[in-house]
C-alpha positions in Angstrom: 53.9 115.8 92.0 54.2 116.2 88.0 56.3 119.2 88.7 58.7 117.3 91.1 59.2 114.6 88.4 59.7 117.1 85.6 62.3 118.8 87.7 64.0 115.5 88.4 64.1 114.7 84.6 65.7 118.0 83.8 68.3 117.8 86.6 69.1 114.3 85.6 69.6 115.4 81.9 71.7 118.4 82.9 73.9 116.4 85.2 74.3 113.2 83.1 72.2 110.4 84.6 73.1 106.8 84.2 71.8 105.4 81.0 71.4 107.3 77.7 67.9 106.1 76.9 65.0 108.6 77.6 63.2 105.6 79.3 66.0 105.5 81.9 65.4 109.3 82.6 61.6 108.4 82.9 62.4 105.6 85.4 64.4 108.2 87.4 61.4 110.4 87.6 59.3 107.6 88.9 62.0 106.7 91.4 61.9 110.2 92.7 58.0 110.0 93.0 58.4 106.6 94.8 60.9 108.2 97.2 58.6 111.1 97.9 55.7 108.5 98.7 58.0 106.8 101.1 59.2 109.9 102.8 55.7 111.3 103.1 54.3 107.9 104.3 51.8 108.1 101.5 50.6 104.7 100.1 48.4 106.7 97.8 51.4 108.4 96.2 52.7 105.1 94.8 49.7 105.3 92.3 51.9 107.9 90.7 54.5 105.1 90.2 52.9 101.7 89.6 50.2 100.7 87.1 48.0 99.0 89.8 48.0 98.2 93.6 49.1 94.6 92.9 52.4 95.9 91.3 52.8 98.4 94.2 52.3 95.6 96.8 55.8 95.2 98.0 56.3 99.0 98.5 52.9 99.2 100.4 53.9 96.3 102.7 57.3 98.0 103.3 55.6 101.3 104.1 53.1 99.5 106.5 55.9 97.8 108.3 57.9 101.0 108.8 54.7 102.5 110.2 53.9 99.5 112.5 57.5 99.7 114.0 57.0 103.5 114.7 59.7 104.4 111.9 59.3 107.2 109.3 61.8 107.6 106.5 63.6 111.0 106.6 65.4 110.7 103.2 65.6 108.0 100.5 68.0 107.8 97.7 68.2 105.4 95.0 71.5 105.1 93.0 71.5 103.7 89.7 74.8 102.3 88.1 73.6 101.4 84.8 70.3 101.2 82.8 69.6 100.2 79.2 66.7 99.3 77.2 66.2 95.6 76.3 62.8 95.7 74.6 60.7 98.5 73.3 57.2 98.7 71.8 54.9 101.5 71.3 53.4 101.3 74.9 55.8 99.1 76.7 59.5 99.3 77.5 61.8 96.8 79.2 64.8 98.0 81.0 67.8 96.3 82.5 69.5 98.0 85.3 71.7 97.9 88.3 70.9 100.1 91.3 71.1 100.2 95.0 69.7 102.1 97.9 71.8 105.1 98.6 72.1 107.0 101.9 68.8 106.5 103.6 67.6 107.1 107.3 64.6 106.8 109.5 63.2 108.7 112.4 62.2 106.6 115.4 59.2 107.5 117.6 61.4 109.0 120.3 62.9 111.4 117.6 66.3 109.7 117.0 67.6 109.5 113.4 69.1 106.2 112.4 70.8 105.2 109.0 69.6 102.2 107.3 72.2 99.5 106.4 74.0 100.2 103.1 72.6 98.1 100.1 74.7 96.3 97.5 74.1 96.8 93.8 71.1 94.7 92.5 70.4 93.7 88.9 66.6 94.4 87.9 64.5 94.2 85.0 61.9 96.8 85.1 58.9 97.0 82.6 57.4 100.4 82.1 53.9 100.5 80.4 52.1 103.6 79.0 48.8 104.2 80.9 46.8 107.0 79.1 49.5 109.7 78.6 51.7 108.7 81.4 54.3 105.8 82.0 54.0 103.7 85.1 56.0 100.6 86.4 54.3 97.4 85.4 56.7 94.8 86.7 59.9 94.6 88.7 62.1 91.4 88.8 65.3 91.3 90.8 68.2 89.3 89.5 71.3 88.3 91.5 73.1 91.0 93.5 76.2 92.2 91.9 79.5 92.0 94.0 80.0 94.6 96.5 82.1 97.6 95.5 
């Protein structure tokens, strides 16, 4: 998993990700790990993203909901429109960002592939916290949705 996150950071840096702060690139790596956990239907993989299970609760419930309905994510892409640091201390960083779910699809029990509805940009505040020598998501708050583009 660490190799995947490292590759994501490298590609984002080379291709020019949204947000110049290194913490925005770090969040991009965590987003990639989250997407991998969703596609693999791996609740445990979310421990690579969040500081604890309480913080991961919404994602765990979403994964379970997909599973209960016989759906499995085939691909998941998060598109970030902006990202910036609003507060920084030695072991904690607060980011203000706007993102949305990009093209994402599920496979049904009978094998059909179905695209999920398009998402609109959403403003979020994300708190990253250093846990040992790694960073994890400690909190996510969604603000108002931005206007549709």
